[in-house]
N, C-alpha and C positions, 0 to 999 in steps of 0.2 A: 466410522470413517468420516473425517472432515475433508471437505473439498474447498480449495482456495482458488478463486478467480483473480488473476492479475491483469488489470486494464493496461492496454497499450495504445499509444497515439503518437502521431508525428511530434517530435521534439521532446519525447519522454527522456529522462535521465537514465542511462543504462543501469547504473548501480542501484538506483531506486527500486527497480523491479528485479534485477538479477541477484542482488543480495538476498532479499527475502525468498526468491525462488530457490536459491541454493540452500538456505536454512530449511525450507519445507521439503526439498528433495532429499537432503541427508536424513531428515527425520523419518521420511517415508521408507528409506532404505534400512534405517536402524530398527524401526518398528513397522514391519510390513502391515498393510491394511489399516494404518493409522491416519495418514494424511496424503492427499494428492493435490498437486497444483497444476494449473493450466493458464494459458494466456487468452485474452479475449480483446477484440477490437470492434470498432463500428462495422468493419467489413473484414474479409479474410485477405485483403491486400496488404502488402508489406508497408511497414511504417519506418520512417527514418528517424533515429534517435538523435539526441543532442550532439554526440560525438561522432556521428556518421554511420553507426551500426544500423543495418537494416534487418528487421525482424518481421516475420509473418505470424500474426496471431493464430493460435490453434483453432479458435472459434470466433465467429462473428456474433453480434448481439442476437441475431435470429437463431443461430445454431447452438448457442451457449447452453450447456447442461446446468442443472441446479447446482448451487454451491452454498457453502456455509459462511465463508469469509470473502470479502472483496478487498483487494489491495489496490489503491490508486497512487501511482507514482507521481513525482513532480517533474520538473524540467522546464525549459523555456516554453514548451508547448502547452503547459498547464494554463498559462495566461489566456491563450486562445480557447482552449477547451472548456474553461470555466464559463464561457459564453455559448457553448455548443449545446443546443437544445437536445440533440440525440444522446450525447454523453450524460447530460444532467438527468434526462428521463431514465436512462439505464441505471445510473447511480441511485436515484431515488427509489426505483422499483427494487433494486437489490437491497437497499437499506430496509425496505418494508418486509422483506422475506428472509433475510439471512441473519445469522447470529451476530456477526461483527462486520463493521466497515472500518478499514484502516487506510491511512494515507502516509506517504513518505514525502518529506520536503514540501514543495509547493503543491503537491496533491491536495493539501489542506484547503487551498483556494477553490478547488473544484468542489470539495465537500461543503465548504462555506457557501458557495454559490448555489448549491443544491438545498441549502437550508438545514443541513445535518449538524452544523456546529452551533446553531442558535442556542444561546444560554449556557454554552459549554466552555470549559477551559480547553484550549487547543494550542498546538505548537506547529512550527514549520522551521525551515532553515532560518538561521539568525538574520540573514540579509533580507528575508522576505517578511519579517514580522510587521513592518510598516504596511505592507500590502494586505496583510490579514486585518489590519485596523479599518480597512474600507468596509468591513462587515461589522457594524456597531454592536450586534448581538453576540459576537464571538469574543471570548475573554482570552486574548493572546498571551502566552507565557512561554518563554523559551526554555525547553527541557529536552532531554534525549527523546522521551516519549511521554504521552499522557493518555490514560485510559479513563474515559468518563462515559458511563452508560454502555451503549453498544458501539461506541466510536473510539478508536485508538488513532492518535496522530503522532507522528515522530518528526524530529528535526531532520536536517538535511543528510542526504546520501548515506553515509555509513550508519547513521542513527536508525535507518530502516532495518539494518541487521539486528541491532539491539531490540527493536520492536518485534521483529519476527521471532527472535529467541524468547522474548517475553511471552508471545502467543503460544509458542511450543510449551513453555513452562505452565501456562494457564491451563492448557488442555492435557498435557502428558506428564507434568511434574518436573521438579528441579533436576533430578538425575538425568533425565533425557536431555534437558537443555544443556547441562554441563557436558554431556557426551557429544552433542552436536557441535557445541563451541569448540571442544577439544579436537574433533575431527576436522573442523575448519581452521584450526590453529588460530582461533579468534580470541584475542585477549583485549580487555578494556584497559584504559589508562596509559596509553603510549605517550600522550602529550602532557 
């Protein structure tokens, strides 16, 4: 069983975390006892997301169970959280013990600030690539997602769904990924 922790903070972009959460949730229903996802925040107090949705993390940093994958969303709040010592400490500790650390959109700024992208190719939302350049050890490259070592970064918002589907395929195979995408009525190439 793989466990996924999804970080929440004030100003997180809703689809950055809800898209991957949906992918992992459907996977868990299709393949019982394969994957489980939960949310975690600095505390168990509600956070207000970019578009006004308020969400209460299921766990605080102190009560968080062990997990295999950490997903860090982006959003306007990521610029503040990339300077937050508690968030950075949590992300660094997670990176030292879990299989993969992933980011969606400007969640890459948090990973970069934690030093997890040093010497790696990484991506973020196309409009935030210049912000990623403030970290000279990071090789910014705009793609839907990039997997290098134990870090996976994705472009903005909907690219997080592609990244989560990729992770499902990595752990459970292409057939499961195709079925999850089918159940979500998710098709690439609309534009």
